[in-house]
gemmi code that builds the backbone of each chain (N, CA, C; Angstrom):
import gemmi

chains = {
    "A": [
        ("MET", (7.170, 6.292, 12.164), (5.733, 6.373, 12.365), (5.435, 6.822, 13.792)),
        ("SER", (4.249, 7.347, 13.978), (3.929, 7.970, 15.248), (3.066, 7.088, 16.147)),
        ("HIS", (2.871, 5.832, 15.753), (2.108, 4.907, 16.582), (2.905, 3.627, 16.745)),
        ("PRO", (2.717, 2.913, 17.820), (3.473, 1.674, 18.026), (3.198, 0.683, 16.899)),
        ("PRO", (4.253, -0.007, 16.410), (4.046, -0.933, 15.313), (3.151, -2.107, 15.682)),
        ("GLY", (3.089, -2.468, 16.944), (2.269, -3.611, 17.343), (0.783, -3.387, 17.218)),
        ("THR", (0.386, -2.152, 16.903), (-1.037, -1.862, 16.751), (-1.438, -1.787, 15.280)),
        ("SER", (-0.602, -2.336, 14.390), (-0.823, -2.177, 12.948), (-1.776, -3.231, 12.402)),
        ("LEU", (-2.763, -2.800, 11.672), (-3.664, -3.706, 10.959), (-3.683, -3.315, 9.491)),
        ("HIS", (-3.580, -4.315, 8.621), (-3.528, -4.078, 7.181), (-4.679, -4.828, 6.525)),
        ("LEU", (-5.628, -4.083, 6.025), (-6.750, -4.664, 5.296), (-6.504, -4.503, 3.807)),
        ("VAL", (-6.690, -5.573, 3.068), (-6.479, -5.589, 1.621), (-7.772, -6.091, 0.990)),
        ("ALA", (-8.273, -5.356, -0.002), (-9.552, -5.768, -0.593), (-9.583, -5.495, -2.084)),
        ("ASP", (-10.240, -6.407, -2.792), (-10.523, -6.228, -4.216), (-12.000, -5.884, -4.352)),
        ("LEU", (-12.277, -4.871, -5.148), (-13.643, -4.369, -5.295), (-14.130, -4.561, -6.725)),
        ("ALA", (-15.431, -4.756, -6.878), (-16.031, -4.858, -8.202), (-17.311, -4.041, -8.239)),
        ("ALA", (-17.820, -3.899, -9.457), (-19.097, -3.227, -9.694), (-19.076, -1.765, -9.282)),
        ("ALA", (-17.911, -1.156, -9.368), (-17.797, 0.246, -9.002), (-17.909, 1.129, -10.248)),
        ("ALA", (-18.495, 2.294, -10.077), (-18.599, 3.276, -11.165), (-17.715, 4.470, -10.840)),
        ("GLY", (-17.406, 5.258, -11.842), (-16.658, 6.491, -11.619), (-15.190, 6.272, -11.308)),
        ("LEU", (-14.660, 5.138, -11.725), (-13.279, 4.806, -11.354), (-12.234, 5.587, -12.136)),
        ("ASP", (-12.681, 6.386, -13.111), (-11.761, 7.286, -13.812), (-11.950, 8.734, -13.370)),
        ("ASP", (-12.674, 8.925, -12.275), (-13.034, 10.263, -11.781), (-12.127, 10.609, -10.593)),
        ("ALA", (-11.149, 11.468, -10.850), (-10.165, 11.785, -9.812), (-10.829, 12.408, -8.587)),
        ("GLY", (-11.850, 13.215, -8.796), (-12.529, 13.842, -7.667), (-13.203, 12.802, -6.779)),
        ("LEU", (-13.808, 11.817, -7.429), (-14.464, 10.756, -6.661), (-13.438, 9.925, -5.887)),
        ("ILE", (-12.327, 9.607, -6.537), (-11.318, 8.786, -5.863), (-10.734, 9.536, -4.663)),
        ("GLU", (-10.472, 10.824, -4.851), (-9.972, 11.592, -3.709), (-10.997, 11.633, -2.577)),
        ("ALA", (-12.256, 11.827, -2.933), (-13.302, 11.861, -1.904), (-13.392, 10.523, -1.186)),
        ("ALA", (-13.246, 9.430, -1.945), (-13.319, 8.099, -1.329), (-12.168, 7.888, -0.356)),
        ("LEU", (-10.970, 8.359, -0.737), (-9.818, 8.229, 0.164), (-10.017, 9.071, 1.431)),
        ("ARG", (-10.545, 10.279, 1.255), (-10.747, 11.141, 2.431), (-11.851, 10.580, 3.326)),
        ("ASP", (-12.923, 10.055, 2.718), (-13.974, 9.412, 3.512), (-13.403, 8.235, 4.308)),
        ("ALA", (-12.578, 7.444, 3.629), (-12.021, 6.262, 4.285), (-11.144, 6.652, 5.460)),
        ("ALA", (-10.305, 7.669, 5.259), (-9.417, 8.107, 6.346), (-10.227, 8.626, 7.531)),
        ("ALA", (-11.246, 9.401, 7.238), (-12.058, 9.954, 8.327), (-12.759, 8.834, 9.094)),
        ("ALA", (-13.313, 7.882, 8.367), (-14.029, 6.785, 9.030), (-13.067, 5.904, 9.830)),
        ("ALA", (-11.837, 5.809, 9.353), (-10.830, 5.004, 10.069), (-10.225, 5.773, 11.243)),
        ("ARG", (-10.651, 6.989, 11.454), (-10.101, 7.881, 12.481), (-8.606, 8.083, 12.297)),
        ("ALA", (-8.232, 8.307, 11.032), (-6.830, 8.500, 10.671), (-6.630, 9.921, 10.159)),
        ("GLN", (-5.386, 10.415, 10.315), (-5.050, 11.788, 9.919), (-4.286, 11.761, 8.593)),
        ("VAL", (-4.814, 12.449, 7.585), (-4.160, 12.514, 6.281), (-3.015, 13.515, 6.349)),
        ("VAL", (-1.797, 13.049, 6.009), (-0.641, 13.952, 5.972), (-0.201, 14.230, 4.535)),
        ("GLY", (-0.843, 13.586, 3.572), (-0.550, 13.823, 2.158), (-1.505, 12.992, 1.319)),
        ("LEU", (-1.926, 13.529, 0.174), (-2.823, 12.765, -0.696), (-2.370, 12.980, -2.134)),
        ("HIS", (-2.140, 11.906, -2.831), (-1.553, 11.968, -4.165), (-2.339, 11.087, -5.136)),
        ("LEU", (-2.597, 11.651, -6.304), (-3.322, 10.922, -7.348), (-2.485, 10.914, -8.619)),
        ("HIS", (-2.570, 9.804, -9.346), (-1.990, 9.753, -10.690), (-3.043, 9.175, -11.622)),
        ("HIS", (-3.363, 9.937, -12.670), (-4.379, 9.504, -13.638), (-3.645, 9.005, -14.880)),
        ("PHE", (-4.011, 7.807, -15.327), (-3.286, 7.204, -16.448), (-3.795, 7.656, -17.811)),
        ("GLY", (-4.796, 8.539, -17.830), (-5.279, 9.087, -19.089), (-6.785, 8.944, -19.205)),
        ("PRO", (-7.369, 9.659, -20.199), (-8.823, 9.648, -20.362), (-9.367, 8.225, -20.492)),
        ("GLY", (-10.330, 7.898, -19.649), (-10.952, 6.584, -19.680), (-10.157, 5.502, -18.982)),
        ("LEU", (-8.937, 5.841, -18.608), (-8.092, 4.856, -17.912), (-8.204, 5.049, -16.397)),
        ("GLY", (-7.492, 4.241, -15.693), (-7.619, 4.232, -14.245), (-6.755, 5.240, -13.541)),
        ("LEU", (-6.799, 5.154, -12.233), (-6.031, 6.025, -11.362), (-5.321, 5.208, -10.305)),
        ("THR", (-4.243, 5.776, -9.825), (-3.651, 5.361, -8.561), (-3.827, 6.516, -7.598)),
        ("GLY", (-4.289, 6.204, -6.412), (-4.417, 7.220, -5.383), (-3.853, 6.691, -4.072)),
        ("VAL", (-3.141, 7.556, -3.368), (-2.581, 7.175, -2.071), (-2.843, 8.292, -1.070)),
        ("ALA", (-3.446, 7.929, 0.040), (-3.536, 8.836, 1.178), (-2.463, 8.415, 2.167)),
        ("MET", (-1.497, 9.309, 2.389), (-0.468, 9.045, 3.393), (-1.025, 9.517, 4.734)),
        ("LEU", (-0.958, 8.632, 5.706), (-1.596, 8.886, 6.992), (-0.561, 8.984, 8.104)),
        ("ALA", (-0.905, 9.697, 9.162), (-0.089, 9.605, 10.376), (-0.072, 8.168, 10.873)),
        ("GLU", (-1.064, 7.389, 10.462), (-1.211, 5.997, 10.908), (-0.791, 4.990, 9.844)),
        ("SER", (-0.226, 5.399, 8.716), (0.337, 4.577, 7.629), (-0.243, 4.997, 6.282)),
        ("HIS", (-1.112, 4.212, 5.636), (-1.597, 4.656, 4.327), (-2.881, 3.958, 3.903)),
        ("ILE", (-3.542, 4.589, 2.929), (-4.634, 3.958, 2.179), (-4.282, 4.119, 0.705)),
        ("SER", (-4.356, 3.026, -0.048), (-4.111, 3.129, -1.487), (-5.291, 2.571, -2.260)),
        ("ILE", (-5.407, 3.069, -3.503), (-6.417, 2.525, -4.416), (-5.846, 2.544, -5.828)),
        ("HIS", (-6.099, 1.463, -6.545), (-5.768, 1.358, -7.962), (-7.052, 0.955, -8.678)),
        ("THR", (-7.359, 1.655, -9.766), (-8.643, 1.393, -10.427), (-8.463, 0.995, -11.888)),
        ("TRP", (-9.364, 0.132, -12.332), (-9.450, -0.287, -13.730), (-10.887, -0.021, -14.185)),
        ("PRO", (-11.176, 1.211, -14.626), (-12.562, 1.542, -14.984), (-13.102, 0.679, -16.118)),
        ("GLU", (-12.214, 0.248, -17.005), (-12.669, -0.565, -18.119), (-13.234, -1.906, -17.647)),
        ("ALA", (-12.825, -2.339, -16.468), (-13.312, -3.603, -15.909), (-14.221, -3.377, -14.697)),
        ("GLY", (-14.344, -2.132, -14.264), (-15.174, -1.822, -13.091), (-14.605, -2.375, -11.792)),
        ("VAL", (-13.288, -2.573, -11.760), (-12.670, -3.152, -10.560), (-11.631, -2.203, -9.967)),
        ("ALA", (-11.365, -2.414, -8.693), (-10.369, -1.622, -7.986), (-9.705, -2.486, -6.923)),
        ("ALA", (-8.472, -2.165, -6.632), (-7.716, -2.839, -5.568), (-7.367, -1.793, -4.527)),
        ("VAL", (-7.700, -2.075, -3.272), (-7.439, -1.102, -2.219), (-6.696, -1.765, -1.069)),
        ("ASP", (-5.952, -0.952, -0.345), (-5.456, -1.436, 0.940), (-5.467, -0.307, 1.947)),
        ("LEU", (-5.722, -0.678, 3.170), (-5.783, 0.266, 4.285), (-4.881, -0.276, 5.376)),
        ("PHE", (-3.809, 0.437, 5.625), (-2.840, 0.024, 6.636), (-2.868, 1.101, 7.700)),
        ("VAL", (-3.384, 0.767, 8.854), (-3.531, 1.778, 9.900), (-2.988, 1.263, 11.222)),
        ("CYS", (-2.356, 2.181, 11.929), (-1.763, 1.887, 13.223), (-2.485, 2.713, 14.285)),
        ("GLY", (-2.333, 2.306, 15.505), (-2.893, 3.074, 16.606), (-4.125, 2.403, 17.169)),
        ("GLU", (-4.261, 2.504, 18.481), (-5.338, 1.759, 19.137), (-6.711, 2.324, 18.841)),
        ("THR", (-6.771, 3.570, 18.382), (-8.084, 4.151, 18.099), (-8.455, 4.063, 16.624)),
        ("ALA", (-7.547, 3.587, 15.777), (-7.831, 3.504, 14.347), (-8.823, 2.380, 14.063)),
        ("ASP", (-9.572, 2.522, 12.999), (-10.627, 1.559, 12.663), (-10.585, 1.293, 11.155)),
        ("ALA", (-9.695, 0.384, 10.761), (-9.538, 0.078, 9.341), (-10.823, -0.473, 8.706)),
        ("PRO", (-11.538, -1.371, 9.377), (-12.761, -1.875, 8.742), (-13.779, -0.766, 8.459)),
        ("ALA", (-13.897, 0.201, 9.354), (-14.815, 1.319, 9.098), (-14.324, 2.135, 7.910)),
        ("GLY", (-13.007, 2.277, 7.784), (-12.461, 2.991, 6.635), (-12.770, 2.281, 5.332)),
        ("LEU", (-12.599, 0.979, 5.316), (-12.914, 0.216, 4.102), (-14.394, 0.337, 3.764)),
        ("ALA", (-15.238, 0.251, 4.768), (-16.678, 0.355, 4.523), (-17.032, 1.710, 3.915)),
        ("ALA", (-16.406, 2.760, 4.400), (-16.693, 4.099, 3.886), (-16.226, 4.247, 2.444)),
        ("LEU", (-15.070, 3.702, 2.155), (-14.521, 3.778, 0.799), (-15.429, 3.026, -0.186)),
        ("VAL", (-15.833, 1.840, 0.208), (-16.697, 1.005, -0.639), (-18.040, 1.709, -0.875)),
        ("ALA", (-18.550, 2.312, 0.173), (-19.840, 2.995, 0.055), (-19.741, 4.168, -0.915)),
        ("ARG", (-18.667, 4.926, -0.816), (-18.519, 6.095, -1.695), (-18.415, 5.679, -3.158)),
        ("LEU", (-17.804, 4.521, -3.409), (-17.631, 4.051, -4.789), (-18.830, 3.258, -5.287)),
        ("GLY", (-19.775, 2.948, -4.407), (-20.894, 2.115, -4.801), (-20.438, 0.736, -5.257)),
        ("ALA", (-19.399, 0.235, -4.594), (-18.764, -1.029, -5.007), (-19.195, -2.166, -4.089)),
        ("ARG", (-18.805, -3.377, -4.468), (-18.922, -4.511, -3.547), (-17.531, -5.135, -3.384)),
        ("ILE", (-17.327, -5.739, -2.219), (-16.035, -6.368, -1.926), (-16.045, -7.793, -2.464)),
        ("VAL", (-15.099, -8.091, -3.345), (-14.981, -9.423, -3.919), (-14.134, -10.313, -3.012)),
        ("ARG", (-13.078, -9.739, -2.459), (-12.182, -10.496, -1.575), (-11.577, -9.532, -0.585)),
        ("GLN", (-11.459, -9.955, 0.652), (-10.902, -9.110, 1.704), (-9.976, -9.950, 2.574)),
        ("GLN", (-8.827, -9.398, 2.895), (-7.889, -10.107, 3.758), (-7.391, -9.147, 4.833)),
        ("ALA", (-7.292, -9.644, 6.057), (-6.741, -8.863, 7.176), (-5.390, -9.473, 7.528)),
        ("LEU", (-4.352, -8.663, 7.462), (-3.001, -9.180, 7.591), (-2.392, -8.864, 8.940)),
        ("ARG", (-1.646, -9.836, 9.436), (-0.784, -9.565, 10.583), (0.354, -8.666, 10.123)),
        ("ARG", (0.620, -7.606, 10.822), (1.778, -6.757, 10.515), (2.516, -6.475, 11.802)),
        ("LEU", (3.772, -6.708, 11.794), (4.654, -6.280, 12.876), (4.161, -6.710, 14.245)),
        ("GLY", (3.600, -7.906, 14.293), (3.304, -8.469, 15.601), (1.853, -8.552, 15.983)),
        ("LEU", (0.963, -7.910, 15.230), (-0.452, -7.967, 15.581), (-1.090, -9.163, 14.888)),
        ("PRO", (-1.669, -10.096, 15.641), (-2.357, -11.214, 14.994), (-3.525, -10.710, 14.150)),
        ("ALA", (-3.723, -11.316, 12.973), (-4.845, -10.908, 12.123), (-6.161, -11.107, 12.849)),
        ("ASP", (-6.215, -12.122, 13.716), (-7.487, -12.370, 14.397), (-7.679, -11.437, 15.582)),
        ("GLY", (-6.721, -10.523, 15.766), (-6.928, -9.462, 16.725), (-7.611, -8.262, 16.099)),
        ("ALA", (-7.912, -8.395, 14.797), (-8.553, -7.297, 14.077), (-10.015, -7.173, 14.474)),
        ("PRO", (-10.526, -5.964, 14.435), (-11.967, -5.803, 14.619), (-12.713, -6.621, 13.570)),
        ("ALA", (-13.841, -7.126, 13.932), (-14.603, -7.988, 13.000), (-15.066, -7.179, 11.801)),
    ],
    "B": [
        ("MET", (-5.486, 1.901, -14.344), (-4.151, 1.331, -14.391), (-3.849, 0.912, -15.815)),
        ("SER", (-2.573, 0.790, -16.115), (-2.163, 0.565, -17.492), (-1.790, -0.891, -17.769)),
        ("HIS", (-2.042, -1.775, -16.814), (-1.777, -3.196, -17.019), (-3.023, -3.989, -16.623)),
        ("PRO", (-3.209, -5.151, -17.220), (-4.391, -5.933, -16.875), (-4.405, -6.306, -15.399)),
        ("PRO", (-5.559, -6.225, -14.746), (-5.611, -6.509, -13.311), (-5.268, -7.967, -12.999)),
        ("GLY", (-5.480, -8.874, -13.901), (-5.200, -10.282, -13.633), (-3.735, -10.612, -13.487)),
        ("THR", (-2.870, -9.619, -13.761), (-1.432, -9.852, -13.618), (-0.879, -9.248, -12.321)),
        ("SER", (-1.764, -8.945, -11.383), (-1.357, -8.219, -10.176), (-0.826, -9.158, -9.102)),
        ("LEU", (0.318, -8.841, -8.582), (0.877, -9.559, -7.440), (1.182, -8.553, -6.346)),
        ("HIS", (0.815, -8.906, -5.112), (0.992, -7.999, -3.984), (1.839, -8.704, -2.929)),
        ("LEU", (3.044, -8.232, -2.749), (3.940, -8.765, -1.723), (3.928, -7.838, -0.521)),
        ("VAL", (3.767, -8.410, 0.654), (3.714, -7.652, 1.899), (4.768, -8.231, 2.823)),
        ("ALA", (5.606, -7.384, 3.384), (6.688, -7.904, 4.221), (6.961, -6.993, 5.407)),
        ("ASP", (7.306, -7.628, 6.517), (7.777, -6.915, 7.704), (9.275, -7.133, 7.813)),
        ("LEU", (9.997, -6.047, 8.063), (11.462, -6.092, 8.096), (11.971, -5.731, 9.481)),
        ("ALA", (13.111, -6.316, 9.824), (13.754, -5.987, 11.096), (15.244, -5.798, 10.869)),
        ("ALA", (15.887, -5.288, 11.921), (17.342, -5.129, 11.931), (17.828, -4.166, 10.867)),
        ("ALA", (16.986, -3.196, 10.523), (17.371, -2.203, 9.531), (17.934, -0.962, 10.213)),
        ("ALA", (18.898, -0.332, 9.562), (19.476, 0.914, 10.059), (19.074, 2.049, 9.115)),
        ("GLY", (19.198, 3.275, 9.582), (18.936, 4.428, 8.725), (17.469, 4.646, 8.413)),
        ("LEU", (16.599, 4.147, 9.260), (15.168, 4.218, 8.959), (14.582, 5.613, 9.168)),
        ("ASP", (15.393, 6.543, 9.688), (14.943, 7.936, 9.783), (15.622, 8.803, 8.726)),
        ("ASP", (16.243, 8.167, 7.748), (17.030, 8.858, 6.719), (16.213, 8.908, 5.419)),
        ("ALA", (15.675, 10.081, 5.135), (14.783, 10.207, 3.982), (15.491, 9.869, 2.673)),
        ("GLY", (16.766, 10.247, 2.585), (17.505, 9.938, 1.367), (17.639, 8.442, 1.154)),
        ("LEU", (17.901, 7.727, 2.240), (18.032, 6.275, 2.144), (16.693, 5.632, 1.771)),
        ("ILE", (15.625, 6.111, 2.372), (14.314, 5.516, 2.082), (13.938, 5.763, 0.617)),
        ("GLU", (14.199, 6.979, 0.130), (13.907, 7.239, -1.284), (14.761, 6.340, -2.174)),
        ("ALA", (16.033, 6.189, -1.838), (16.902, 5.330, -2.643), (16.412, 3.884, -2.628)),
        ("ALA", (15.954, 3.431, -1.468), (15.456, 2.055, -1.362), (14.212, 1.859, -2.234)),
        ("LEU", (13.334, 2.870, -2.235), (12.130, 2.771, -3.069), (12.499, 2.759, -4.557)),
        ("ARG", (13.454, 3.596, -4.922), (13.844, 3.646, -6.348), (14.575, 2.358, -6.758)),
        ("ASP", (15.416, 1.836, -5.880), (16.059, 0.558, -6.160), (15.008, -0.534, -6.356)),
        ("ALA", (14.034, -0.549, -5.469), (13.003, -1.589, -5.524), (12.222, -1.509, -6.827)),
        ("ALA", (11.854, -0.290, -7.221), (11.092, -0.123, -8.461), (11.909, -0.576, -9.661)),
        ("ALA", (13.185, -0.208, -9.683), (14.025, -0.596, -10.815), (14.168, -2.113, -10.896)),
        ("ALA", (14.402, -2.734, -9.731), (14.582, -4.190, -9.722), (13.287, -4.906, -10.102)),
        ("ALA", (12.159, -4.295, -9.759), (10.866, -4.893, -10.102), (10.477, -4.609, -11.553)),
        ("ARG", (11.303, -3.897, -12.264), (11.037, -3.475, -13.642), (9.741, -2.658, -13.715)),
        ("ALA", (9.612, -1.739, -12.764), (8.425, -0.890, -12.688), (8.823, 0.566, -12.937)),
        ("GLN", (7.854, 1.331, -13.439), (8.077, 2.737, -13.782), (7.511, 3.637, -12.687)),
        ("VAL", (8.355, 4.458, -12.071), (7.909, 5.372, -11.020), (7.205, 6.571, -11.673)),
        ("VAL", (5.963, 6.838, -11.291), (5.238, 8.005, -11.800), (5.077, 9.075, -10.717)),
        ("GLY", (5.528, 8.769, -9.504), (5.508, 9.746, -8.419), (6.152, 9.120, -7.198)),
        ("LEU", (6.831, 9.944, -6.407), (7.463, 9.413, -5.186), (7.274, 10.430, -4.078)),
        ("HIS", (6.716, 9.984, -2.973), (6.347, 10.900, -1.907), (6.834, 10.367, -0.562)),
        ("LEU", (7.387, 11.269, 0.227), (7.879, 10.915, 1.557), (7.238, 11.823, 2.589)),
        ("HIS", (6.987, 11.268, 3.752), (6.566, 12.086, 4.892), (7.405, 11.671, 6.090)),
        ("HIS", (8.086, 12.653, 6.672), (8.945, 12.397, 7.831), (8.203, 12.864, 9.072)),
        ("PHE", (8.173, 11.994, 10.087), (7.377, 12.327, 11.264), (8.142, 13.148, 12.296)),
        ("GLY", (9.389, 13.465, 11.972), (10.160, 14.323, 12.868), (11.506, 13.703, 13.190)),
        ("PRO", (12.424, 14.512, 13.773), (13.773, 14.026, 14.075), (13.750, 12.754, 14.920)),
        ("GLY", (14.441, 11.736, 14.431), (14.508, 10.477, 15.159), (13.304, 9.586, 14.989)),
        ("LEU", (12.276, 10.136, 14.370), (11.062, 9.345, 14.163), (11.077, 8.749, 12.753)),
        ("GLY", (10.064, 8.017, 12.432), (10.028, 7.272, 11.186), (9.523, 8.071, 10.009)),
        ("LEU", (9.434, 7.364, 8.914), (8.946, 7.933, 7.657), (7.883, 7.030, 7.068)),
        ("THR", (7.039, 7.677, 6.254), (6.218, 6.957, 5.285), (6.722, 7.352, 3.906)),
        ("GLY", (6.931, 6.362, 3.071), (7.321, 6.627, 1.698), (6.467, 5.806, 0.753)),
        ("VAL", (6.058, 6.430, -0.346), (5.287, 5.718, -1.357), (5.845, 6.037, -2.733)),
        ("ALA", (6.152, 4.982, -3.473), (6.464, 5.124, -4.894), (5.217, 4.721, -5.659)),
        ("MET", (4.645, 5.701, -6.381), (3.498, 5.393, -7.235), (4.062, 4.920, -8.577)),
        ("LEU", (3.578, 3.777, -9.005), (4.118, 3.124, -10.188), (3.086, 3.062, -11.308)),
        ("ALA", (3.565, 2.998, -12.537), (2.658, 2.665, -13.635), (2.041, 1.291, -13.385)),
        ("GLU", (2.703, 0.492, -12.545), (2.275, -0.881, -12.251), (1.616, -1.018, -10.883)),
        ("SER", (1.368, 0.042, -10.160), (0.649, 0.122, -8.882), (1.481, 0.881, -7.849)),
        ("HIS", (2.033, 0.240, -6.801), (2.784, 1.035, -5.828), (3.748, 0.196, -5.003)),
        ("ILE", (4.690, 0.919, -4.377), (5.526, 0.358, -3.317), (5.417, 1.314, -2.141)),
        ("SER", (5.163, 0.782, -0.963), (5.111, 1.641, 0.222), (6.068, 1.126, 1.282)),
        ("ILE", (6.479, 2.057, 2.126), (7.284, 1.694, 3.293), (6.907, 2.592, 4.454)),
        ("HIS", (6.815, 1.978, 5.629), (6.614, 2.707, 6.881), (7.707, 2.242, 7.829)),
        ("THR", (8.359, 3.194, 8.479), (9.511, 2.823, 9.316), (9.335, 3.270, 10.765)),
        ("TRP", (9.896, 2.457, 11.640), (9.956, 2.755, 13.067), (11.412, 2.643, 13.481)),
        ("PRO", (12.197, 3.723, 13.316), (13.630, 3.629, 13.610), (13.912, 3.280, 15.057)),
        ("GLU", (13.030, 3.684, 15.961), (13.258, 3.404, 17.381), (13.224, 1.902, 17.671)),
        ("ALA", (12.569, 1.154, 16.793), (12.493, -0.301, 16.958), (13.303, -1.035, 15.892)),
        ("GLY", (13.841, -0.294, 14.908), (14.588, -0.923, 13.825), (13.726, -1.761, 12.900)),
        ("VAL", (12.439, -1.453, 12.839), (11.544, -2.254, 12.000), (10.883, -1.381, 10.933)),
        ("ALA", (10.423, -2.061, 9.882), (9.727, -1.387, 8.788), (8.688, -2.336, 8.213)),
        ("ALA", (7.638, -1.752, 7.669), (6.591, -2.513, 6.995), (6.558, -2.044, 5.548)),
        ("VAL", (6.633, -2.985, 4.620), (6.647, -2.615, 3.207), (5.601, -3.415, 2.453)),
        ("ASP", (5.137, -2.840, 1.353), (4.377, -3.648, 0.419), (4.719, -3.232, -0.999)),
        ("LEU", (4.706, -4.217, -1.872), (5.011, -4.007, -3.290), (3.866, -4.609, -4.073)),
        ("PHE", (3.111, -3.762, -4.734), (1.957, -4.210, -5.513), (2.286, -3.854, -6.958)),
        ("VAL", (2.524, -4.880, -7.767), (2.931, -4.616, -9.145), (2.105, -5.453, -10.114)),
        ("CYS", (1.786, -4.826, -11.224), (0.999, -5.450, -12.277), (1.870, -5.571, -13.528)),
        ("GLY", (1.449, -6.422, -14.416), (2.147, -6.544, -15.681), (2.972, -7.816, -15.736)),
        ("GLU", (2.992, -8.429, -16.909), (3.645, -9.736, -17.017), (5.159, -9.651, -16.903)),
        ("THR", (5.735, -8.456, -17.082), (7.194, -8.350, -16.981), (7.656, -7.871, -15.607)),
        ("ALA", (6.718, -7.505, -14.749), (7.098, -7.000, -13.428), (7.613, -8.135, -12.558)),
        ("ASP", (8.462, -7.786, -11.600), (9.095, -8.788, -10.743), (9.112, -8.267, -9.303)),
        ("ALA", (7.994, -8.472, -8.625), (7.875, -7.977, -7.252), (8.913, -8.597, -6.314)),
        ("PRO", (9.173, -9.894, -6.382), (10.187, -10.462, -5.466), (11.560, -9.818, -5.647)),
        ("ALA", (11.937, -9.521, -6.880), (13.222, -8.852, -7.098), (13.189, -7.451, -6.496)),
        ("GLY", (12.066, -6.786, -6.582), (11.926, -5.472, -5.978), (12.081, -5.522, -4.469)),
        ("LEU", (11.443, -6.488, -3.848), (11.563, -6.636, -2.396), (13.010, -6.935, -2.012)),
        ("ALA", (13.654, -7.793, -2.757), (15.050, -8.140, -2.451), (15.945, -6.912, -2.532)),
        ("ALA", (15.713, -6.070, -3.522), (16.526, -4.869, -3.687), (16.296, -3.891, -2.532)),
        ("LEU", (15.051, -3.760, -2.130), (14.714, -2.851, -1.032), (15.368, -3.321, 0.269)),
        ("VAL", (15.242, -4.596, 0.522), (15.813, -5.176, 1.743), (17.335, -5.021, 1.752)),
        ("ALA", (17.938, -5.227, 0.602), (19.399, -5.106, 0.509), (19.844, -3.680, 0.796)),
        ("ARG", (19.142, -2.710, 0.234), (19.517, -1.308, 0.433), (19.412, -0.910, 1.898)),
        ("LEU", (18.427, -1.472, 2.608), (18.232, -1.126, 4.017), (19.093, -1.973, 4.947)),
        ("GLY", (19.741, -2.985, 4.422), (20.501, -3.887, 5.284), (19.615, -4.606, 6.279)),
        ("ALA", (18.417, -4.932, 5.843), (17.417, -5.498, 6.749), (17.279, -7.006, 6.527)),
        ("ARG", (16.495, -7.627, 7.403), (16.087, -9.010, 7.147), (14.561, -9.072, 7.167)),
        ("ILE", (14.021, -10.016, 6.422), (12.570, -10.168, 6.329), (12.087, -11.051, 7.474)),
        ("VAL", (11.195, -10.512, 8.279), (10.646, -11.267, 9.407), (9.446, -12.082, 8.956)),
        ("ARG", (8.626, -11.491, 8.111), (7.430, -12.181, 7.608), (7.146, -11.653, 6.206)),
        ("GLN", (6.773, -12.531, 5.319), (6.466, -12.150, 3.940), (5.216, -12.892, 3.489)),
        ("GLN", (4.321, -12.178, 2.829), (3.105, -12.798, 2.317), (2.899, -12.360, 0.869)),
        ("ALA", (2.488, -13.288, 0.039), (2.154, -12.995, -1.362), (0.650, -13.149, -1.509)),
        ("LEU", (0.011, -12.076, -1.944), (-1.450, -12.040, -1.941), (-2.031, -12.205, -3.334)),
        ("ARG", (-3.102, -12.931, -3.385), (-3.924, -12.945, -4.587), (-4.590, -11.570, -4.713)),
        ("ARG", (-4.507, -10.982, -5.885), (-5.222, -9.724, -6.129), (-5.911, -9.817, -7.467)),
        ("LEU", (-7.174, -9.523, -7.470), (-7.925, -9.372, -8.715), (-7.758, -10.565, -9.665)),
        ("GLY", (-7.699, -11.750, -9.095), (-7.761, -12.938, -9.930), (-6.496, -13.718, -10.094)),
        ("LEU", (-5.355, -13.174, -9.652), (-4.123, -13.942, -9.788), (-3.906, -14.799, -8.547)),
        ("PRO", (-3.787, -16.123, -8.703), (-3.497, -16.950, -7.537), (-2.146, -16.584, -6.941)),
        ("ALA", (-2.055, -16.563, -5.606), (-0.784, -16.235, -4.957), (0.286, -17.232, -5.372)),
        ("ASP", (-0.111, -18.491, -5.625), (0.908, -19.467, -5.996), (1.309, -19.341, -7.462)),
        ("GLY", (0.720, -18.361, -8.139), (1.202, -18.045, -9.479), (2.348, -17.046, -9.441)),
        ("ALA", (2.725, -16.674, -8.211), (3.802, -15.689, -8.057), (5.151, -16.338, -8.345)),
        ("PRO", (6.088, -15.568, -8.841), (7.447, -16.074, -8.953), (7.943, -16.504, -7.570)),
        ("ALA", (8.753, -17.501, -7.545), (9.234, -18.043, -6.249), (10.127, -17.029, -5.561)),
    ],
}
model = gemmi.Model(1)
for chain_id, residues in chains.items():
    chain = gemmi.Chain(chain_id)
    for i, (resn, *xyz) in enumerate(residues, 1):
        res = gemmi.Residue()
        res.name, res.seqid = resn, gemmi.SeqId(i, " ")
        for name, pos in zip(("N", "CA", "C"), xyz):
            atom = gemmi.Atom()
            atom.name, atom.element = name, gemmi.Element(name[0])
            atom.pos, atom.b_iso = gemmi.Position(*pos), 0.0
            res.add_atom(atom)
        chain.add_residue(res)
    model.add_chain(chain)
structure = gemmi.Structure()
structure.add_model(model)
structure.setup_entities()
């Protein structure tokens, strides 16, 4: 990785009440919005669609780590994580952008210590 | 996604004392070992190498969600997560296989509640 590991913050969130969770274009846009808001550089973006009406897995590979999303359109829920490194990265802003694009609400959110960074060192 | 969200378990771990963390072949093998041990189906596998001597990001996209790894060979550390759904999946076995392939030790491990599954419902 290209940033010191001690600057790593990992946000994990479960989302509900989202629409369009079987729409690959929307999921890609949400990942790109999230990366931009987190001030992260996308080095690869990959989607897998499980079939008509079913969910997707999407991963944005970042110079600063990754953003992933898994969707269950039949339940209107999604699981996301944003793992970003670097002193200028802003994972909470990335999560906010992703949630906004999906029109979702956050059911549960956790900020994890990774590789030495206290979770309470995370931006509020 | 192709499995009920209530069966989702997310294991997050920081690893140390690993060798070969700039070796793309080893990282891919570790991801494939982990998926097999977790009884998960790989639907895509993507690697990004940050340059000679630098780390990698690797993601195995699974029918059951994903496994990711980020490596810092200069520090001998890596950050991994295994998010697997389905009643037959075994995330702890996947993590054990990944760690074994890298010759690493786990510095910190967390099992997360995702989409309704209590973390203490995880296999030990």
